[in-house]
N, C-alpha and C positions, 0 to 999 in steps of 0.2 A: 864887123861883127861876124863875118861870113869868113872873114881866116879863123876864126877863134871855132868854128862850130864845124868847119873843115878838118883843122888839128884835131877834134876833140874826136869827129867820125876815124881819122889814120890811128888814132891812141887807141883808141874800143875796137880797130879791128887788128892791131898790134895784138891787144891782150886777148883775142879772141884767139889768132892764131895758137897761142898757148895753151891756152885754154882747150884749144879742140885736142892738142895732143894729151890732154889730161884724163880723157876718161879711156877707161880697159874697153868699153862694149857702146854699139850705139844707143842710146838710151831713150825713153818713150818720150810721146808729144809734150811732157810735162815737162821736158829736159830744158834748160837754157839756151836759148837762141836768140839772145837781142844782146845785140852789140853794146849797150847802153849800162846792160847790169855788169859788163866788164871795168867799168869806170873804178871799180875797187884798186885794178891791177896796174893803170896807169901808170904810177911811181916803180916799178915794180920791170917797165918795158921800157922806158925811155933812156935815151944817153950813153954815153960808151959806159956809165959804172952806174947804173941803176940800183933802189934800194930794192931792200930784200923783200918778197909780198909779204903783206901783212895777211892777216887767218881771216879776213872777209875776204880779200882776192883768192886766197887758197881752198877758200868756201866753194868760188865758181868755180875754178880751175877741175875742183872734184866732180862739178854737178855736168855743168855743158857739156850740148851736144858735138861729140869729134865730127860727125858727117857734114852736120850744118856747117861748124865753123871749118871745117878743112876747106870746099866749097869757095869759104873769103878768101883762105889764106892763099889757095890757085892765083885770085884775081889777078895779084902783082899790084895791086894798087896800096901798098905799103910801104915805108922804110924798111931796105934790108935789115941795120942795127933794131929796128922796133921788130922785129921777125925773128932775129936770129935770139934777141934778149926773151922775145914768149915763148921760144922755144926750150926755153932753160922754166920754164916755171912749174912745168909738171914734178920735176926731177926737185926744185926747188922744195916743192911744197906736199911733197912726203907720196907721187906718183910712178915711182922708180918704175915700175912696169910696164909703163908705156914707152920705155930705154928704144929704139929701133923701129918705132913706128913711122909710116911716113906716108905721106900726103902730099902728092904730086912729086917735084922737085927737092921736099924738104923732108931732115928724118929727125925725129926728137934723137938728142945727143942721149950718149949710154953715160 
């Protein structure tokens, strides 16, 4: 059970990483910054060939606080493949205006 919970945390973080890039400006205190709220994006960040993000995933990507999630991204606690997949979510969800956004060593692709 501990392995499953650890995996869920890693997956949620991966989603957060991508979502961090999804927001244009810093959000208010009401913004999303809960790793578990990103679970709808799990299948969109897992593996070498992840699924397309769902509508519920994109909704989260568009509302998450990028600064909150950027801090998590920079922690280095998540697999590289998951982080790379997460960085693609803003564009896949229609948030192309974040292309080039930098968070530590990571940059949202154009």
